[in-house]
C-alpha positions as CSV (number, residue, x, y, z in Angstrom):
1,M,44.3,-60.8,111.2
2,G,44.0,-64.1,110.1
3,K,45.7,-65.7,106.7
4,S,43.3,-65.4,103.7
5,K,42.6,-68.9,102.3
6,T,44.5,-70.2,99.4
7,K,43.3,-71.3,95.9
8,N,43.7,-75.0,96.9
9,Q,41.6,-74.5,100.0
10,K,38.7,-72.7,98.2
11,K,39.0,-75.4,95.5
12,S,38.9,-78.3,97.7
13,R,36.0,-76.7,99.8
14,A,34.0,-76.1,96.8
15,T,34.6,-79.7,95.8
16,A,33.4,-81.0,99.3
17,N,30.4,-79.0,99.2
18,H,29.1,-80.1,95.7
19,V,30.0,-83.7,96.6
20,A,27.9,-83.1,99.6
21,E,25.0,-81.7,97.8
22,E,25.0,-84.4,95.4
23,T,25.2,-87.2,98.1
24,Y,22.4,-85.4,100.2
25,Q,20.2,-85.4,96.9
26,S,20.6,-89.2,96.1
27,V,19.8,-90.4,99.3
28,P,16.1,-91.2,100.3
29,H,13.9,-88.5,102.1
30,S,10.7,-89.1,103.7
31,F,7.5,-87.4,105.1
32,V,6.0,-88.7,108.3
33,F,2.6,-87.0,109.0
34,H,-1.3,-88.0,109.9
35,R,-4.6,-88.2,108.0
36,G,-7.7,-87.5,110.0
37,Q,-8.3,-87.1,113.5
38,I,-5.8,-88.8,115.8
39,G,-5.2,-88.5,119.5
40,K,-2.3,-87.1,121.5
41,N,-0.5,-90.4,122.1
42,V,-0.4,-91.0,117.9
43,T,0.6,-87.4,117.8
44,Q,3.7,-88.2,120.0
45,L,4.3,-91.4,118.2
46,I,4.7,-89.5,114.8
47,M,7.1,-87.0,116.4
48,D,9.4,-90.2,117.8
49,V,9.2,-91.8,114.4
50,R,10.6,-88.4,112.6
51,R,13.0,-88.8,115.4
52,V,14.2,-92.0,114.0
53,M,13.9,-91.2,110.2
54,E,16.4,-88.1,110.9
55,P,18.4,-86.3,109.4
56,F,16.6,-86.8,105.9
57,T,13.2,-86.2,107.0
58,A,10.9,-83.0,107.4
59,E,11.4,-82.7,111.4
60,S,8.9,-79.8,111.5
61,L,6.4,-80.4,109.1
62,K,3.2,-78.7,109.6
63,V,-0.1,-80.4,108.6
64,R,-3.5,-78.6,108.1
65,K,-6.9,-80.0,108.0
66,K,-7.6,-78.6,104.6
67,N,-4.4,-80.5,103.4
68,V,-4.9,-83.3,101.0
69,L,-2.5,-85.9,99.6
70,K,-2.2,-84.2,96.4
71,D,-0.8,-81.3,98.1
72,F,2.0,-83.4,99.6
73,V,2.9,-85.4,96.5
74,A,2.9,-81.9,94.6
75,I,5.8,-80.4,97.0
76,A,7.4,-84.0,97.3
77,G,9.0,-83.9,93.8
78,P,10.9,-80.8,94.0
79,L,12.1,-81.4,97.6
80,G,13.5,-84.9,96.5
81,V,11.1,-86.7,98.9
82,T,10.8,-90.6,98.1
83,H,8.8,-92.0,100.8
84,F,5.5,-91.4,102.6
85,M,4.6,-92.7,106.4
86,I,0.9,-91.7,107.0
87,F,-0.7,-92.6,110.3
88,S,-4.3,-92.6,110.8
89,K,-6.5,-93.7,113.6
90,T,-10.0,-95.5,113.6
91,S,-12.4,-96.5,116.4
92,N,-10.8,-99.9,116.4
93,S,-7.1,-99.5,115.5
94,I,-4.1,-97.4,114.5
95,N,-2.8,-97.7,110.9
96,M,0.2,-96.8,109.1
97,R,0.5,-96.6,105.2
98,L,4.2,-96.8,103.7
99,A,3.9,-95.1,100.2
100,R,6.8,-95.0,97.7
101,L,6.8,-91.9,95.4
102,P,5.7,-91.2,93.0
103,K,4.0,-94.2,91.3
104,G,3.9,-96.6,94.4
105,P,3.3,-99.2,95.7
106,T,1.4,-98.6,98.9
107,L,1.9,-100.9,101.9
108,H,-0.8,-100.7,104.5
109,F,0.0,-101.9,108.2
110,R,-2.0,-102.2,111.3
111,V,-0.3,-100.9,114.4
112,L,-1.0,-103.5,116.9
113,K,1.3,-102.3,119.8
114,Y,3.4,-99.2,120.2
115,S,5.6,-97.5,123.1
116,L,7.0,-93.9,123.0
117,I,10.3,-92.8,123.4
118,K,9.7,-91.5,127.1
119,D,8.4,-95.1,127.9
120,V,11.1,-96.7,126.7
121,V,13.6,-94.5,128.5
122,S,12.1,-94.3,131.7
123,S,12.2,-98.2,132.0
124,L,16.0,-98.3,131.9
125,K,18.1,-97.8,134.4
126,K,20.7,-95.9,132.5
127,H,20.2,-94.9,128.7
128,R,22.6,-93.3,126.3
129,M,20.9,-90.8,124.1
130,H,22.4,-87.6,122.7
131,D,22.0,-85.3,120.0
132,Q,25.2,-86.1,118.1
133,Q,23.7,-89.6,117.3
134,F,21.1,-87.7,115.2
135,T,23.4,-86.3,112.8
136,H,23.6,-89.4,110.5
137,H,21.1,-91.8,109.5
138,P,20.5,-95.3,111.3
139,L,22.0,-98.5,110.4
140,L,19.1,-100.9,109.3
141,I,19.2,-104.4,110.3
142,L,16.1,-107.0,108.7
143,N,15.8,-110.3,110.2
144,N,13.7,-113.2,108.9
145,F,12.7,-111.7,105.8
146,G,14.1,-114.4,103.2
147,S,11.1,-116.4,103.7
148,D,9.0,-117.3,100.5
149,G,6.4,-115.0,99.3
150,M,6.3,-111.8,96.9
151,H,4.8,-109.7,99.6
152,I,7.7,-110.7,102.1
153,K,10.2,-109.6,99.4
154,L,8.3,-106.4,98.4
155,M,8.1,-105.4,101.8
156,A,11.8,-105.9,102.5
157,T,12.5,-103.9,99.4
158,M,10.6,-101.2,100.6
159,F,12.1,-101.0,104.0
160,Q,15.5,-101.1,102.5
161,N,14.9,-98.2,100.1
162,M,13.7,-96.0,102.9
163,F,17.3,-95.7,104.3
164,P,20.5,-94.8,102.7
165,S,22.5,-97.4,101.0
166,I,25.9,-98.5,102.9
167,N,29.1,-99.3,100.8
168,V,30.8,-101.8,103.7
169,H,34.1,-101.0,101.9
170,K,34.0,-97.4,102.3
171,V,31.7,-96.9,105.3
172,N,33.1,-94.6,108.3
173,L,32.1,-96.5,111.6
174,N,32.3,-93.5,113.6
175,N,29.2,-92.2,111.6
176,I,27.0,-95.3,112.9
177,K,25.5,-94.4,116.1
178,R,22.1,-95.8,115.9
179,C,20.4,-98.8,114.3
180,V,16.7,-99.7,113.4
181,L,15.9,-103.4,113.9
182,L,13.0,-105.1,111.8
183,N,12.2,-108.5,112.6
184,Y,9.6,-110.6,110.8
185,N,7.5,-113.6,112.6
186,P,6.5,-116.0,110.1
187,T,4.1,-117.8,112.2
188,S,2.3,-114.6,113.6
189,Q,3.2,-112.7,110.6
190,E,4.1,-109.8,112.8
191,I,7.0,-107.2,112.5
192,E,8.8,-106.0,115.6
193,F,10.2,-102.5,115.0
194,R,13.3,-101.3,117.6
195,H,15.2,-98.4,117.5
196,F,18.7,-99.0,119.4
197,S,21.7,-96.7,120.4
198,L,25.2,-98.3,119.5
199,K,28.3,-98.3,121.6
200,V,31.8,-100.1,121.3
201,V,33.9,-101.0,124.2
202,P,37.0,-102.9,124.2
203,V,37.4,-106.4,125.6
204,G,40.1,-108.5,127.0
205,M,40.8,-106.5,130.2
206,S,39.4,-106.4,133.7
207,R,36.9,-104.1,134.9
208,G,39.4,-102.0,137.0
209,V,41.9,-101.4,134.2
210,K,38.5,-100.0,132.2
211,K,37.9,-97.8,135.1
212,L,41.0,-96.3,134.7
213,M,41.0,-95.9,131.2
214,Q,37.9,-94.3,131.5
215,E,39.7,-91.8,134.1
216,R,36.9,-93.2,136.9
217,F,38.8,-94.4,139.8
218,P,37.4,-96.8,141.8
219,N,37.5,-97.0,145.9
220,M,40.8,-98.9,146.6
221,S,40.5,-98.4,150.4
222,K,39.8,-102.1,151.4
223,L,42.6,-103.2,148.9
224,E,46.0,-104.3,150.1
225,D,47.7,-104.2,146.7
226,I,47.1,-102.6,143.2
227,S,47.3,-106.1,141.6
228,E,43.8,-106.6,143.5
229,L,42.4,-104.0,141.3
230,L,43.7,-105.3,138.4
231,M,42.9,-109.1,139.0
232,K,39.5,-108.8,140.7
233,G,36.6,-106.5,139.9
234,T,35.7,-105.6,143.6
235,N,33.6,-102.7,144.5
236,L,32.0,-102.4,141.1
237,S,28.2,-101.5,140.6
238,E,26.0,-104.1,138.9
239,S,25.1,-102.1,136.1
240,E,28.9,-102.2,135.5
241,A,29.2,-105.7,135.2
242,E,27.8,-106.4,131.8
243,Q,27.9,-109.9,130.2
244,D,29.9,-110.0,127.0
245,G,30.1,-112.7,124.8
246,D,30.6,-114.3,121.1
247,H,27.2,-112.7,120.2
248,N,28.7,-109.3,120.4
249,I,32.3,-109.3,120.2
250,T,34.2,-108.5,117.2
251,E,37.3,-107.2,115.6
252,L,37.2,-103.9,114.6
253,P,38.6,-103.2,110.8
254,Q,39.2,-99.4,112.0
255,V,39.8,-97.1,114.8
256,Y,36.6,-96.5,116.5
257,S,35.8,-93.6,118.9
258,G,36.3,-94.2,122.4
259,R,39.1,-95.4,124.6
260,G,41.0,-98.5,123.9
261,N,38.9,-99.3,120.5
262,M,42.0,-99.4,118.2
263,A,42.0,-101.6,114.7
264,S,42.3,-105.1,114.7
265,Q,41.4,-105.3,118.5
266,Q,38.5,-107.2,120.2
267,S,35.8,-104.9,120.9
268,A,32.0,-105.6,122.2
269,V,29.1,-103.9,120.7
270,R,26.6,-102.8,123.0
271,L,22.9,-101.7,121.9
272,T,20.6,-99.7,124.4
273,E,17.0,-99.1,123.3
274,I,16.0,-95.5,123.0
275,G,12.4,-95.9,121.1
276,P,9.9,-95.9,120.0
277,R,8.9,-99.4,119.8
278,M,6.1,-100.7,117.4
279,T,4.6,-104.2,116.4
280,L,3.2,-103.9,112.7
281,Q,1.0,-106.5,110.8
282,L,0.8,-106.0,106.7
283,T,-2.6,-106.1,105.6
284,K,-2.7,-105.0,102.2
285,I,-0.5,-103.8,99.2
286,Q,-1.8,-101.6,96.2
287,E,-0.6,-100.2,93.3
288,G,0.0,-96.4,92.9
289,M,-0.7,-93.9,95.8
290,G,-3.4,-96.1,97.3
291,E,-5.7,-96.0,94.3
292,G,-4.5,-98.9,92.2
293,N,-5.3,-102.5,92.0
294,V,-4.9,-104.5,95.0
295,L,-2.1,-107.1,94.7
296,Y,-2.3,-108.6,98.4
297,H,-4.5,-108.9,101.0
298,L,-4.2,-110.3,104.4
299,T,-7.7,-112.2,104.4
300,I,-7.6,-112.9,100.8
301,P,-4.4,-114.5,100.2
302,T,-5.3,-115.7,96.5
303,I,-5.0,-112.3,95.3
304,F,-0.9,-112.6,95.2
305,R,-0.9,-116.1,94.1
306,L,-0.8,-114.6,90.4
307,D,2.4,-115.2,88.5
308,R,4.8,-112.4,88.1
309,L,4.7,-112.5,84.4
310,E,1.0,-112.2,84.5
311,I,1.2,-109.3,86.4
312,L,3.8,-107.7,84.1
313,E,1.6,-108.7,81.0
314,R,-1.3,-106.8,82.3
315,K,0.3,-103.9,83.4
316,E,2.0,-103.5,79.6
317,A,-1.5,-104.0,78.3
318,Q,-2.9,-101.4,80.3
319,L,-0.1,-99.1,79.6
320,K,-0.5,-99.9,75.9
321,E,-4.2,-99.3,75.9
322,K,-3.6,-96.0,77.7
323,E,-1.0,-95.0,74.8
324,D,-3.4,-96.0,72.1
325,R,-6.2,-93.8,73.6
326,R,-3.8,-90.8,73.8
327,K,-2.8,-91.2,70.0
328,Q,-6.4,-91.5,69.2
329,Q,-7.2,-88.3,71.0
330,E,-4.5,-86.7,69.5
331,Q,-5.7,-87.6,65.9
332,N,-9.3,-86.3,66.7
333,V,-8.0,-83.0,68.1
334,A,-5.8,-82.5,64.8
335,L,-8.8,-83.6,62.7
336,K,-11.3,-81.3,64.4
337,K,-9.0,-78.3,64.0
338,E,-8.4,-79.2,60.3
339,Q,-12.3,-79.3,59.6
340,R,-12.8,-76.0,61.6
341,E,-10.0,-74.4,59.3
342,K,-11.8,-75.4,56.3
343,N,-15.3,-74.3,57.5
344,K,-13.6,-70.8,58.7
345,K,-12.0,-70.8,55.0
346,K,-15.1,-71.6,53.5
347,S,-17.2,-69.1,55.4
348,L,-14.8,-66.2,54.5
349,E,-14.9,-67.0,50.8
350,G,-18.8,-67.1,50.8
351,I,-19.0,-63.8,52.7
352,K,-16.4,-61.9,50.2
353,R,-18.6,-63.6,47.2
354,K,-21.8,-62.2,48.6
355,Q,-20.3,-58.9,49.4
356,A,-19.1,-58.7,45.6
357,E,-22.5,-59.8,44.4
358,A,-24.3,-57.0,46.4
359,E,-21.8,-54.3,45.1
360,E,-22.5,-55.5,41.4
361,D,-26.3,-55.5,42.0
362,S,-26.2,-52.1,43.7
363,E,-24.1,-50.3,40.8
364,V,-26.3,-51.9,38.0
365,E,-29.8,-50.5,39.9
366,D,-28.4,-47.2,41.2
367,P,-24.7,-46.4,41.0
368,G,-25.5,-42.7,42.6
369,L,-27.1,-44.0,45.9
370,G,-25.5,-47.4,46.6
371,A,-26.8,-50.4,48.2
372,A,-28.2,-48.5,51.4
373,A,-30.8,-46.6,49.2
374,V,-32.0,-49.9,47.3
375,E,-32.5,-51.8,50.6
376,S,-34.5,-48.6,51.9
377,D,-36.7,-48.7,48.8
378,D,-37.6,-52.4,49.1
379,E,-38.3,-51.8,52.9
380,V,-40.6,-48.7,51.6
381,E,-42.1,-51.3,49.1
382,Y,-42.9,-53.9,51.6
383,Y,-44.2,-51.6,54.3
384,R,-46.7,-50.4,51.8
385,Q,-47.8,-54.0,50.8
386,A,-48.2,-55.5,54.4
387,V,-49.8,-52.4,56.0
388,G,-51.4,-50.6,53.3
389,E,-50.6,-47.1,54.3
390,E,-47.4,-44.9,53.6
391,P,-44.8,-44.9,56.1
392,D,-43.8,-41.9,58.1
393,E,-41.3,-39.7,56.7
394,D,-38.7,-40.4,59.4
395,M,-39.0,-44.3,59.1
396,F,-36.7,-45.1,56.4
397,P,-34.6,-41.7,55.8
398,G,-32.8,-43.3,53.0
399,A,-35.7,-43.6,50.9
400,K,-37.0,-40.1,52.0
401,R,-33.8,-39.0,50.4
402,K,-34.0,-40.7,47.3
403,R,-37.6,-39.7,46.7
404,S,-36.5,-36.1,47.2
405,R,-33.7,-36.2,44.8
406,G,-35.8,-38.0,42.3
407,K,-38.6,-35.0,42.4
408,P,-38.4,-32.5,39.2
409,N,-37.8,-29.0,40.1
410,G,-40.6,-27.9,37.3
411,P,-43.8,-26.1,38.1
412,V,-46.3,-27.6,40.7
413,K,-49.9,-27.9,40.3
414,K,-51.9,-25.3,41.8
415,R,-53.7,-26.2,45.3
416,K,-57.5,-26.3,45.3
417,L,-58.7,-24.2,47.8
418,S,-61.7,-25.4,50.3
419,P,-64.8,-23.2,50.3
420,G,-63.7,-21.8,53.5
421,K,-60.4,-20.7,52.5
422,S,-59.5,-17.5,50.4
423,S,-56.7,-17.0,47.9
424,S,-54.1,-14.2,48.3
425,K,-56.0,-11.9,46.5
426,D,-58.8,-12.0,48.8
427,R,-56.4,-11.2,51.5
428,G,-55.7,-8.0,49.8
429,G,-52.1,-9.1,49.0
430,K,-50.6,-8.8,45.6
431,S,-50.4,-11.7,43.3
432,P,-47.2,-13.5,42.6
433,K,-45.6,-12.6,39.2
434,G,-46.8,-15.3,36.6
435,D,-47.4,-15.7,32.9
436,K,-50.5,-14.5,30.8
437,T,-52.6,-17.4,32.3
438,G,-52.1,-16.2,35.7
439,K,-50.3,-19.2,36.6
440,P,-47.4,-18.6,39.2
441,Q,-43.7,-19.1,38.3
442,H,-41.6,-21.0,40.6
443,K,-38.2,-19.8,41.4
444,K,-35.3,-22.3,41.1
445,G,-34.4,-24.0,44.4
446,W,-37.9,-23.3,46.2
447,K,-39.3,-25.7,48.1
448,N,-43.3,-26.5,47.4
449,F,-44.9,-27.1,50.6
450,G,-48.1,-29.6,50.4
451,N,-50.9,-29.8,53.0
452,G,-50.0,-29.4,56.6
453,E,-46.3,-28.1,55.8
454,K,-45.1,-24.8,57.2
455,Q,-42.7,-22.3,55.7
456,F,-39.5,-21.9,58.0
457,G,-39.9,-18.6,59.8
458,K,-43.8,-18.1,59.6
459,K,-46.4,-19.1,61.8
460,G,-49.3,-21.4,60.8
461,K,-52.8,-20.0,60.3
462,P,-55.3,-21.6,62.8
463,G,-57.8,-23.3,60.8
464,G,-56.4,-22.5,57.5
465,K,-58.1,-18.6,57.9
466,T,-55.9,-15.6,57.3
467,F,-55.7,-12.8,59.7
468,G,-58.2,-10.3,59.2
469,A,-60.0,-11.9,56.1
470,K,-63.4,-12.0,55.3
471,K,-65.8,-14.6,54.0
472,P,-68.2,-13.6,51.4
473,G,-71.5,-12.9,53.0
474,D,-69.9,-12.4,56.7
475,K,-70.8,-9.2,58.2
476,E,-68.7,-9.8,61.3
477,K,-64.9,-10.4,61.4
478,K,-64.0,-13.6,63.5
479,F,-61.0,-14.8,64.7
480,G,-61.4,-18.4,66.0
481,G,-65.3,-17.7,66.6
482,K,-64.5,-14.6,68.4
483,K,-64.1,-10.9,67.2
484,T,-61.3,-10.0,65.6
485,F,-58.1,-8.6,67.0
486,G,-58.4,-4.8,66.8
487,A,-61.9,-4.2,66.5
488,N,-62.4,-1.8,69.3
489,R,-58.9,-1.2,70.7
490,S,-58.3,1.8,73.2
491,F,-55.1,3.6,73.5
492,G,-54.9,6.2,76.6
493,G,-58.3,5.5,77.3
494,K,-59.8,6.6,73.9
495,K,-61.7,4.1,71.7
496,T,-60.6,4.0,67.8
497,K,-62.6,3.2,65.1
498,D,-62.2,0.2,63.1
499,K,-60.0,0.7,60.2
500,P,-59.8,-1.8,56.9
501,F,-56.4,-3.2,57.1
502,R,-54.5,-2.8,54.0
503,A,-51.5,-4.8,52.7
504,T,-50.7,-2.3,49.9
505,G,-48.0,-0.5,51.9
506,Q,-47.5,2.4,54.0
507,K,-50.1,4.9,52.4
508,G,-53.1,3.8,53.8
509,K,-51.5,4.2,57.3
510,P,-52.9,7.2,59.0
511,G,-50.1,7.2,61.6
512,L,-48.0,8.8,58.9
513,K,-50.2,11.5,58.5
514,K,-50.3,12.4,61.9
515,G,-46.7,12.4,62.2
516,A,-46.2,14.7,59.5
517,G,-48.7,17.3,61.0
518,A,-46.9,16.9,64.1
519,K,-43.6,17.8,62.5
520,H,-45.1,20.9,60.5
521,S,-46.5,22.2,63.6
522,F,-43.1,21.8,65.2
523,K,-41.4,24.1,62.5
524,Q,-44.0,26.7,62.9
525,R,-43.3,27.0,66.7
526,K,-39.8,26.9,65.9
527,G,-40.1,29.8,63.5
528,K,-42.3,31.6,65.6
529,G,-39.8,31.4,68.4
């Protein structure tokens, strides 16, 4: 079982991780993607450019047709992305946009020529490219970007900010395995983009000694002495006989990886192109993310002749105007909110005052019924004036309740009967108890029914006629134009004669006499038996 880590080891590792995270967040990151329809070759060019920008780029970034530029801008902030390289293709040319997040500017380039990594590597006799070279960012080399012109300086600054900065006094030379070269041609206004693999070899010794140090033993069958190997470079291939000179020989400040690369010793730096290769031309510079003012245009060079101070003053004026508009909008919103509150308060006070006045008026007019009954009376009166008729009973229930409560419980006038109707005395019934004048006395709590009303539990009389009643002068009994019910009824096949209907009680019923006689005969039979 291995030893556990000590506190100092854990602390040093945590500190190293923290420093690595801060370093990773402080360096620039980039997105390389396309917009619109592109061909197969441009797609491969985008993959090769991502290879150049490693390790601080999105290597496997997926782009869909429905994605817009705002989608990439939205996710760029949380991920710490600072630059966009956007490729697009038209019928005439291939374009590349280089944008700085989040507020620009945006540089527009036209890709005049390009070669892919596979094309460059296939043209070399021997290439040096491996995965360890892409674990660290490349070294940026700018050439001929010191000419006059603000667009040149802006372009150089943009390229410099795309790659992490290097501290010359603290850099580790073993981390530099690649370099990106950008060469500007003032005559043609074209930019050459190249990508190289870097290798350092020692100088000051013969090729045979280099072979021995690299553990590659040459063929010495034709040599008579070992000195010939050290003094002459026989039996060496042409690819090994590379020419070194003052243009690539330097003194190393520190030990570099490789045999013989010692500090303070002469070594040669050799570059091998690994691709891709592009020839660019600047066409336009815009403010913001491609939506601002045009600062420079290739065909209209006078745009960028404005003084820098004028541009800054114009920008400050725009910002000031924007700030003034924002303050004015805030004041308008606050004023509208205050006015809305005042109107709301005033409306509530009016509602309360109106309710209080309505309650006072209802208490003065009719304290017992309330405001609902008053409103119902007003509606009934309005209906009488407008229509000219009395409203139905169910139309205004409040008014009906008030009228029923307001009626006296005293005697009601006797209803006059029509000539075809008879009184209760004519029907043979008893007259209700009354005073000497013959007027009926109504009991307390009984309701008086008018014309067309029916008492609860009693059937109405068709046509106002009483059952079995006679009109004066009529000889026949009628019920709705027919003979009265029970005129010649037969029970058990025998016809019975019509007998007058009496309402005086049970004395006039002949059935009781028959029953009594039957009862008497039953007793006689019982006595006889």
